[in-house]
C-alpha positions as CSV (number, residue, x, y, z in Angstrom):
1,M,-24.1,105.3,-37.7
2,L,-26.6,107.3,-35.6
3,S,-29.6,105.0,-36.1
4,A,-27.7,102.0,-34.7
5,I,-26.3,104.0,-31.7
6,F,-29.8,105.3,-30.9
7,S,-31.2,101.8,-31.3
8,F,-28.7,100.4,-28.8
9,I,-29.3,103.1,-26.2
10,I,-33.1,103.0,-26.5
11,A,-33.2,99.2,-26.3
12,A,-30.9,99.1,-23.3
13,L,-32.9,101.8,-21.5
14,F,-36.3,100.1,-22.1
15,T,-34.9,96.7,-21.3
16,G,-33.5,98.0,-18.0
17,V,-36.8,99.5,-17.0
18,F,-38.7,96.4,-18.0
19,S,-36.4,94.2,-16.0
20,R,-36.3,96.4,-12.9
21,Y,-39.9,97.1,-12.4
22,A,-42.8,94.7,-12.4
23,F,-44.9,94.9,-15.6
24,D,-47.1,91.9,-14.9
25,W,-50.1,93.9,-16.0
26,L,-48.5,94.2,-19.5
27,S,-47.3,90.6,-19.8
28,P,-47.1,87.9,-17.1
29,P,-43.6,86.6,-16.2
30,D,-42.3,83.4,-17.8
31,A,-42.9,80.7,-15.3
32,P,-40.6,77.6,-15.5
33,N,-41.9,74.5,-17.2
34,Q,-40.5,71.2,-18.4
35,R,-38.9,72.9,-21.4
36,S,-37.4,75.7,-19.4
37,L,-33.8,76.1,-18.3
38,H,-34.6,78.8,-15.8
39,T,-35.8,78.2,-12.3
40,R,-37.8,81.3,-11.3
41,P,-40.4,83.5,-13.0
42,T,-38.7,86.0,-15.2
43,P,-40.1,89.1,-17.1
44,Q,-40.6,88.2,-20.8
45,I,-41.2,91.6,-22.5
46,G,-37.6,92.3,-23.6
47,G,-38.7,91.9,-27.1
48,V,-41.0,94.9,-26.7
49,A,-37.9,97.0,-25.9
50,I,-36.1,95.7,-29.0
51,L,-39.0,96.5,-31.2
52,I,-39.5,100.0,-29.7
53,A,-35.9,100.7,-30.3
54,V,-36.0,99.5,-33.9
55,L,-39.2,101.4,-34.6
56,I,-37.9,104.7,-33.2
57,S,-34.5,104.4,-34.8
58,L,-35.7,103.4,-38.3
59,S,-38.2,106.3,-38.3
60,V,-35.4,108.7,-39.0
61,L,-34.1,106.8,-42.1
62,D,-34.9,107.6,-45.7
63,K,-37.4,105.1,-46.8
64,P,-35.9,102.6,-49.3
65,Q,-37.9,100.5,-51.8
66,D,-41.4,99.6,-50.6
67,L,-40.9,97.3,-47.6
68,S,-44.4,97.8,-46.3
69,G,-45.0,94.0,-46.6
70,I,-42.1,93.3,-44.2
71,W,-43.2,95.9,-41.7
72,L,-46.9,94.9,-41.8
73,G,-45.9,91.3,-41.5
74,A,-43.5,92.0,-38.6
75,G,-46.2,94.0,-36.8
76,L,-48.7,91.2,-37.2
77,I,-46.2,88.6,-35.9
78,A,-45.4,90.9,-32.9
79,L,-49.0,91.4,-32.1
80,V,-50.0,87.7,-32.1
81,S,-46.8,86.7,-30.3
82,F,-47.5,89.3,-27.6
83,L,-51.0,88.0,-27.2
84,D,-49.7,84.5,-27.0
85,D,-47.2,85.6,-24.2
86,C,-50.2,87.0,-22.3
87,Y,-52.9,84.5,-23.1
88,P,-51.6,81.3,-24.8
89,L,-53.2,80.9,-28.2
90,S,-53.9,77.7,-30.2
91,A,-50.9,76.6,-32.4
92,R,-53.4,76.4,-35.3
93,Y,-54.4,80.1,-35.1
94,R,-50.8,81.2,-34.6
95,L,-49.7,79.2,-37.7
96,L,-52.5,80.8,-39.8
97,V,-51.3,84.3,-38.7
98,H,-47.7,83.3,-39.5
99,L,-48.6,82.2,-43.0
100,F,-50.6,85.4,-43.7
101,A,-47.7,87.6,-42.4
102,A,-45.2,85.8,-44.6
103,Y,-47.6,86.2,-47.6
104,L,-47.8,90.0,-46.9
105,A,-44.0,90.3,-46.8
106,L,-43.5,88.3,-50.0
107,S,-46.3,89.8,-52.0
108,L,-46.3,93.5,-51.0
109,S,-42.5,93.7,-50.9
110,D,-42.0,91.3,-53.8
111,L,-39.5,89.0,-52.1
112,W,-40.4,85.7,-53.8
113,L,-37.4,83.6,-54.6
114,P,-37.4,83.1,-58.4
115,A,-34.8,80.4,-58.2
116,L,-32.6,78.5,-55.6
117,Q,-29.1,79.8,-55.6
118,L,-26.2,77.5,-54.8
119,P,-22.5,78.0,-55.6
120,D,-22.1,78.1,-59.4
121,M,-25.6,76.7,-59.7
122,V,-29.1,78.2,-60.1
123,W,-32.0,75.9,-59.8
124,Q,-34.9,77.4,-61.7
125,W,-38.3,76.4,-60.6
126,S,-41.9,77.2,-61.4
127,A,-43.6,80.2,-59.8
128,P,-45.8,78.0,-57.5
129,V,-42.8,76.1,-56.3
130,G,-40.9,79.3,-55.6
131,A,-43.8,80.8,-53.8
132,L,-44.3,77.8,-51.6
133,F,-40.6,77.6,-50.8
134,S,-40.3,81.3,-49.9
135,L,-43.4,81.1,-47.8
136,L,-42.2,78.1,-45.8
137,F,-38.7,79.6,-45.4
138,I,-40.2,82.6,-43.6
139,V,-42.6,80.6,-41.5
140,W,-39.9,78.1,-40.5
141,M,-37.4,80.8,-39.6
142,L,-39.8,82.7,-37.4
143,N,-40.8,79.5,-35.6
144,L,-37.3,78.1,-35.2
145,Y,-36.1,81.4,-33.7
146,N,-38.8,80.9,-31.1
147,F,-37.8,77.3,-30.5
148,M,-34.2,78.3,-29.9
149,D,-35.0,81.1,-27.5
150,G,-34.6,79.0,-24.4
151,M,-31.2,80.0,-22.9
152,D,-29.9,83.3,-21.5
153,G,-28.2,85.4,-24.2
154,F,-28.8,82.9,-27.0
155,A,-31.4,84.5,-29.3
156,G,-30.1,88.0,-28.7
157,G,-26.6,86.8,-29.6
158,M,-27.7,85.2,-32.8
159,S,-29.4,88.5,-33.7
160,V,-26.3,90.5,-33.1
161,F,-24.1,88.2,-35.2
162,G,-26.7,87.5,-37.9
163,F,-28.1,91.0,-38.5
164,G,-24.7,92.5,-37.9
165,T,-23.2,90.4,-40.7
166,L,-26.0,91.3,-43.0
167,A,-25.3,94.9,-42.3
168,Y,-21.6,94.5,-43.1
169,L,-22.4,92.7,-46.4
170,G,-24.7,95.6,-47.3
171,Y,-22.0,98.2,-46.6
172,Q,-19.6,96.2,-48.8
173,V,-21.7,96.7,-51.9
174,D,-23.1,100.2,-50.9
175,A,-26.6,98.9,-50.2
176,L,-26.9,101.5,-47.5
177,A,-30.6,101.1,-46.7
178,F,-30.2,97.4,-46.3
179,A,-27.1,97.9,-44.1
180,Q,-28.7,100.5,-41.9
181,I,-31.9,98.5,-41.2
182,N,-29.9,95.4,-40.3
183,A,-27.4,97.4,-38.2
184,T,-30.2,99.0,-36.3
185,I,-31.8,95.6,-35.5
186,A,-28.4,94.2,-34.4
187,A,-27.7,97.2,-32.2
188,A,-31.2,96.9,-30.5
189,S,-30.4,93.2,-29.8
190,L,-27.1,94.2,-28.3
191,G,-28.8,96.7,-26.0
192,F,-31.2,93.9,-24.9
193,L,-28.3,91.6,-24.2
194,V,-27.0,94.0,-21.6
195,F,-29.7,92.6,-19.3
196,N,-30.2,89.2,-21.0
197,F,-26.7,87.9,-20.8
198,P,-26.4,85.1,-18.1
199,P,-27.8,85.4,-15.5
200,A,-30.6,86.9,-17.4
201,K,-32.8,89.5,-15.7
202,I,-35.3,89.5,-18.6
203,F,-36.3,87.4,-21.6
204,M,-37.4,88.6,-25.0
205,G,-40.5,86.4,-25.1
206,D,-42.3,85.2,-28.2
207,V,-42.9,88.8,-29.3
208,G,-39.1,89.3,-29.7
209,A,-38.0,85.8,-30.9
210,S,-40.8,85.3,-33.5
211,T,-40.5,88.8,-34.8
212,L,-36.7,88.6,-35.1
213,G,-37.0,85.3,-36.9
214,F,-39.5,86.8,-39.3
215,L,-37.2,89.8,-40.0
216,A,-34.1,87.5,-40.4
217,A,-35.9,85.5,-43.1
218,S,-37.5,88.5,-44.8
219,L,-34.4,90.7,-44.8
220,S,-32.3,87.8,-46.1
221,L,-34.7,87.4,-49.0
222,W,-34.5,91.2,-49.6
223,G,-30.7,90.8,-49.6
224,V,-31.0,88.0,-52.2
225,Q,-33.2,90.1,-54.3
226,Q,-30.7,93.0,-54.3
227,A,-27.8,90.5,-55.1
228,I,-26.1,91.3,-51.8
229,L,-25.8,87.6,-50.9
230,P,-27.1,84.3,-52.3
231,W,-29.7,82.3,-50.3
232,W,-27.2,79.7,-49.2
233,A,-25.1,82.3,-47.5
234,A,-28.1,83.5,-45.5
235,V,-28.7,79.9,-44.4
236,L,-25.0,79.5,-43.4
237,L,-25.1,82.8,-41.5
238,F,-28.1,81.7,-39.3
239,S,-27.1,78.0,-39.3
240,P,-26.5,77.8,-35.6
241,F,-30.2,78.1,-35.2
242,I,-31.4,76.5,-38.4
243,V,-29.4,73.3,-38.1
244,D,-30.1,72.7,-34.4
245,A,-33.8,73.4,-34.8
246,T,-34.3,71.5,-38.0
247,V,-32.3,68.4,-37.0
248,T,-34.1,68.3,-33.6
249,L,-37.5,68.5,-35.3
250,L,-36.7,65.7,-37.7
251,K,-35.4,63.5,-34.9
252,R,-38.6,64.1,-32.9
253,I,-40.7,63.3,-35.9
254,Y,-38.7,60.1,-36.4
255,R,-39.3,59.1,-32.8
256,H,-43.0,59.8,-33.2
257,E,-43.0,62.4,-30.5
258,K,-45.6,65.2,-30.3
259,I,-43.5,68.0,-31.8
260,W,-45.8,70.7,-30.3
261,E,-45.0,69.7,-26.8
262,A,-42.3,71.2,-24.6
263,H,-39.0,69.4,-24.6
264,R,-35.2,69.7,-23.9
265,S,-33.9,68.0,-27.0
266,H,-32.0,70.9,-28.6
267,H,-28.2,70.7,-28.4
268,Y,-28.0,73.9,-26.2
269,Q,-30.6,72.5,-23.8
270,R,-28.7,69.2,-23.5
271,L,-25.4,71.0,-22.8
272,V,-26.9,73.1,-20.1
273,C,-28.5,70.0,-18.5
274,L,-25.1,68.3,-18.7
275,G,-23.8,70.9,-16.3
276,W,-22.3,73.4,-18.7
277,G,-24.6,76.1,-17.5
278,H,-26.0,79.1,-19.4
279,K,-22.8,81.2,-19.5
280,K,-20.4,78.5,-20.8
281,T,-22.9,77.2,-23.3
282,V,-23.8,80.6,-24.7
283,L,-20.2,81.7,-24.9
284,W,-19.3,78.6,-27.0
285,S,-22.4,79.3,-29.1
286,Y,-21.0,82.8,-29.7
287,V,-17.8,81.3,-31.0
288,L,-19.9,79.2,-33.4
289,M,-21.9,82.2,-34.5
290,L,-18.8,84.3,-35.1
291,A,-17.2,81.5,-37.1
292,C,-20.4,81.3,-39.2
293,S,-20.3,85.0,-39.8
294,L,-16.6,85.1,-40.8
295,S,-17.0,82.1,-42.9
296,T,-20.0,83.5,-44.8
297,I,-18.1,86.7,-45.5
298,Q,-15.0,84.8,-46.6
299,L,-16.8,82.2,-48.8
300,L,-18.6,84.9,-50.8
301,Q,-15.2,86.1,-52.0
302,L,-14.0,82.6,-53.1
303,S,-14.6,80.5,-56.2
304,P,-17.6,78.2,-56.4
305,T,-15.4,75.1,-55.9
306,L,-14.1,76.5,-52.6
307,Q,-17.6,77.6,-51.6
308,W,-18.8,74.0,-51.9
309,L,-15.7,72.8,-49.9
310,G,-16.6,75.4,-47.2
311,L,-20.2,74.2,-47.0
312,G,-19.0,70.6,-46.9
313,A,-16.7,71.5,-44.0
314,W,-19.6,73.1,-42.1
315,L,-21.6,69.9,-42.6
316,L,-18.7,68.0,-41.0
317,I,-18.5,70.5,-38.2
318,Y,-22.2,70.3,-37.3
319,S,-22.0,66.5,-37.5
320,A,-19.0,66.6,-35.1
321,I,-20.9,68.9,-32.7
322,S,-23.9,66.5,-32.6
323,W,-21.6,63.5,-32.0
324,Q,-19.8,65.3,-29.2
325,V,-23.0,66.3,-27.4
326,A,-24.2,62.6,-27.6
327,R,-20.8,61.4,-26.4
328,L,-20.9,63.8,-23.4
329,E,-24.4,62.4,-22.5
330,S,-23.1,58.9,-22.8
331,V,-20.2,59.6,-20.5
332,A,-22.5,61.3,-18.0
333,K,-24.7,58.2,-17.8
334,T,-21.8,55.9,-17.0
């Protein structure tokens, strides 16, 4: 598919230029802080390269149904995130923009979830409940993507597996516009990974992570609307990010920690700090992402009973991962 090939090449070229030459005037490098796993200032405008590649590549596609809400929302998220990379903004103002961007995507592109789909079960709800759930789903996805963008090759890898699988599912049912858009985003993320794989020469920054999270949520809802996949399948597909970010947030709330402050509580951060390093941790994360992708594809072809069993198995897998990380920390302290 030409758009995906162009997207990969353009993203790799721009990312290479941005990583090789100083663009401090465009965006200051990411200086290490208490949340960081890197030790030296690193350019953080790789997300700009991804978005340029996606924008150029998608411009040659036939326009599908009205997705103006998604593109306007993504542009707004990219703008406020870029400004935040350059001149840190108040979390309150960012949240207001996130809510407005999500509203644009949902209202202009009509992506509201009319019901919650589970295997062999549809939970009908009132319009206000569906609207609130859809809004919070997009806002949480774009923020958790940003939370999880803290290790070389991590967010880029999730985008390759996540959007790549959405593209495959679209091709399976001849939803070509859906497939092409997702394939183009996956290819741009792969082009970025050429220079972001450990040791990373460049980061995607908030402009990349937040916008990709927004697109992951919005395009997943579009896929649900087109009956390409149910909502639970999208959650399973992106669960390597969703589970870690959500569980970590709930734990920090339970411990009465200030959730807006920098930390190293995510599983991937804890593994890196245990001595695994970026490369080993991200490669094992890729194994998890690939397993989620293959599992999502396979479960969609099975009976509802087997789908529930598959989701239950993933619950046990994530519980085992959490237990294993805690065990390694306990061993390291002795």
